N, C-alpha and C positions, 0 to 999 in steps of 0.2 A: 397516513401513508396508504398508497393505493396498492392493493394486492393483485397479483396476476395469477398464474396457474399454480396448482399443487400437482406435482408429478413424481412418479417413481422413475429413477434414472439409473442408467448403467454408467459405471466409471469408464474413463478412457481419455485419450488424447484430445485436445481441443480440435474440433473439426475444421477443415479448410474453409467451408462455407457455413454460414449461419442462417441462410434463407434470406428473404427480402429484407431490405434495410430501409428504415424510415428516413435516415439522414445520411447524405453523402459524406465520405471522409476525404482527406487530402489526397489528390491524385498522386499515384505512384508511391503511396505509403507502403513500407515493408515491415513493420514490426508490431493495480491501481496503484499505482504509483511510485516512482522514485528513480531518478537516473541513478538510482542507488542513493538518492539524496533528497527527497522532499518535493516541494511544489514545482520545482522546475525539472529536476532530473526527470525521472520517469513519471513524474506526476503532472506534467503539463502538456500543452498542446503542441502540435507540430508547427514549425516554421523554418525558414532558412536560418541556420544558426552559424554557418561558417563565416568566419573570416576566410575563406576558401580552404576547405579541408579535403578536397578530393571528392566530396559529395555535397550537393547543394542543399540537402534537407535531412531531417532527422525523423525517425519513426515517430508517429504521433504518440506522445506520452514520454518521449525521451528528451525533449527539448523545451525551451521556454515558451510561455503562452503567446498566442497571436497578438494580443493587445497588452500593453504594459499594465501591470496590476491585475490582469485577469486571473481568476483563481481556479485551480483544478481541484475540485473537491467532489464529494458524492452528492452535492446538493442538487435537488430538483425542485424548483419553486413552481408548484402546481398552478399558482395564480399568475405566472409570468409566461413569456414566450418559450417555446421549446429551444433548447440549446444543442448545438452539434456535439457529438462525442469528442472527448479529448484524448482517449487512449485507443490505440489500435491493438487488437488481440495479438498481433504478431509481436509487439513489444512485450506484452505481459507473458507470452509464451517464452520469449527469449530470456527473460529474467527469472522465470520460475525456478529453474534448477539452483541458481545462486541464492534465491530466497529460501528455498527448502534447506540448503546446506547451512544457511546462516542462522535460522531461528534457534532460539535457546532451548535445548532439550531439558536443561536443568529446571525449567519452570513447569514441566509437565507433571512431575510427581506430586507437588502440592496441589495442582489443579485436579489431578485424578482423585486425590484424597477428598477434596471438597465435593466433587461430583458424586463420589461413591456414598457420601453421607447425606445426600439430598433426601428429604423425607417423602415417602409415598410416591416415588417416581418409578414408572416402568421403563423409563428411558429419559433421554435428555433432549432439550430444545436449544439450539444454538442460533443466535442472530449474528450474521457476518456482515459488518457494515462496510460499504464501499468494496464489495466483493470482487469487482472486476470480472475475470473469467473463472473465478472460484478456486484459486490456487490454495488459499488457506484451508478450505474444506478437503481438497485432495491431500494436503499434508497432514491435517489434524485428525480427520475422521478415522483413518486407519490406525491411529495411535490411541484411540479411546475405546473402551469396552461398552457394550450395551447398545440397545436400539437408539438411533439418533434421528432427529428431524432438524434440518438446517433451513433457516429462513435467510435468504440471500437478498441483501439490500444494495442497490446501486441506482445511479441517476440515468444510466445508459441502457435502454432495453436490449440493444445489440449485445452488449457484454453479458447481460443477464441471461440471454439465450445460451451463450457459450458456457456460462457457469452451470446452467441447469443440465445441458446435455452431457457435460464432461464431469459431473459430480460422481464421487465414489458411491458404490452401492452396498458395501459391507463395512462394518466396524472391525476393530482388532480381533474380536472374538467371533466374528462371523455374523453378528447381529445385523439387522436391516438398517439401512440409511436411506431416508427420503428427503425431499427438498421442495421448497416453494420459493418463488421470487416476488420481491416487492420493490417498487420504485418509491423513493421518498427522500426526505431532507433530514440529515443527521442533526441539524440545529433544532429540529422540532421534536426530537426524541424525548419521550416522557416515560416515567415508571409504568404508566398504564400500557404503553406500547410494548413494554417488555414483560407484561404479565405472563407468568408461566414459563419465562425464559430460565434456562439453567446456566447459560454462558453467553457473553458477548465477545466477539472477536473482530479484529481488523488488522490489516497490514498496510504499512506505509501511508497511514491516514493522519495521525496526530499532527505531523509537521505542516499539513496543508489546512489546518484549522486555526481559528482565532482563539484567544483566551476565553471569550464568552461561549464559543462552541464546545470547547473542552470542558468548561464548567457544566454546561448542559448535559454532555455525555456522562460525566462523573455523577451528576445528580440523578440522572435516569438509572444508571446501573446500581448505585448505592440505594436509591429509593426502592428499587425492585429486589434488593438483596442479592444481586446477580454478580458473580465474578466476571472480570474482563481480562482477556488476553490480547494485548495490543502490541503487535510486533513490528520490527523494522522501521522504527522512527529514527530519522537521521540525527547523527550526533554532531555534525558540523566539522568532522575531522576526516581527512583523506591522506593516505600515504602512497606515494608513487616511487617505484624503484626501477631504474636509477632516478635520483632526484634531479630537479631543475630549479634554478633560481626563481623562476616565475610561479612555481607551485603555490607558494603562500599567497601571492597576490590574487591568483585565480580563485583560490579557496575562499579568501576573504570577500571577494566580489560576489561569488556564488552565494555565500551565506547571507550577504546583504540583500541579494535578489530574493532569497527565500522569505525574508522578513517584510516584503512589500505588502502594502494594503492591510496591515494588521495581522498577517499570518505569523505564526510563531517559528516556523522553520526549526533550526536546531535547539531552540529554547522550549520546544513543545514537551519534551519528556519531563523536564523539571516542573513545568506548569501542571502537567497531568498528574505527576506524583503528588504534588501539593494538593491538587483538587480532590483526588481520591482519599488521601490521608486526612484532610480536613473534615471529610464526611465519614470518618471512622473505619475506612478500609485499611487492611494490611497490604502494603505494596512491596513487591520485590522487583528489582531491576537486574537484567543480565545483558552483557554485550552480545551483539549478533552481527558481526561484520561480514560484508561480502569480501571474499578473497579471490581475486581475479588474476589468473595467470594465462599462459599460452592456450590452454584448453577453452578459455572463456573469451577469446579474442573478439568474437562477433559482438558480445555484450559489452566488452570494454570499449570497443570503437564507438558504439552508439552512446554509451555513457559519457565518453570523452567529448563527443560533439555537443551533447546537451549541457554538460558541465561548463565547458568553455563558452558556448553560446550564451548561456545565462549570465556568465561573468561579464562578457562583452556588452550584453544588453544593459547591465547595471552600470558599467563603467566603460563607455565607448572609447575612452583614451587608451584602453588596453588593446584595441583592435589590431594595430600593426604588429605588436609583439606577440599577440595571441595567435595570429595567423601562422607565424613561424613555429610557435610552440605546439599548436595543434597538429600541424603537418609532421613535425618530428615525432610527436607522441604516437600518431597513427602509424607512422613508418615502423617505429619500435614495436608497436602492438602487432603489426602484420608479420614481423620477423620473429615474434615470440620472445622479445627482449624486454618487455614491459610487464611489471607486476603492480597491481593496485589493491589496496585495502580501503574499502569504503565503510566507515564505522556507522553502526546503527545500535539501537538499544531496544530490547524487548521489556515490556512491563506486564506484570501480573498483579491485578488488584483483587483481593479477596474481601468483598463487602460483607458486612454483618448480615447474616441471613435474616429474613423477615419471618414472622410467625413464631418467634421465640425458640427457633431451632439452632443449636450450636453447630 
């Protein structure tokens, strides 16, 4: 993995501009991953997804990939051509409050106990995989005590810039928080790459990985004796109120879209649980649903466009009915009459510490 800068940062809102950009994004874009739901939802690239939904496009990250089977992951193949970014910071900022409200607080106490018992540590080192604009750090760092150094990994240098400048500066007890950024490929992660790590984190990542990549991630974490907090993996279940007869068909088609090209989609959390458990880790799972009501209408509208668009891409025969469905759902969203629960699962894997420490 290629390291970039090590910087001391001040916390704060994601800035409007990140400076010069290497790669152009989709023109007119307004918004790492999940339309609340995995590789397509907010974890995929922009394209026109409507069956005509009142808007011709979706914020980059909230809809299906440009090319069928294209994967939206943190991968950066350094021996291959540079790829354009697939997530707009506007999308990640839009979903950040829902993510923060969904993550499972019940997993923090066992994590704090493990971190407090680390031998000979003056602080902790956290590797955040597929960090996007750094929302995990903004959520977690102020909930942990002691000095922290965050290593932010992503394939997109533009998002890494946002993550660095908007990172928190103090821990829960006022200790210092510092950050560095790295571009790299999660599929190449090794125990050596995590040498000295106290914790690995990720959000909305597992469902856009293959079985082999999850096995690699689990092997790296357990080989380094490093716990992993992996949040907001899609569960493949969505509840919309009021209901519609087409809800189930759209959900099934969306889940099938997520499983394209060997990606695990809603099966990822089960595979990850097995991968860590088979390597001796203690695994805990907690639900972490998005609960979207009238106050989250902007996020709900983007999620709907991405969710329905992916379903239609997977099953084009749905297009005519999906056009009516999406139009009515967006109207209900605009008038505050739609509530949505998008189910996710958080995973905490406590690997056996290395060096004989309990």
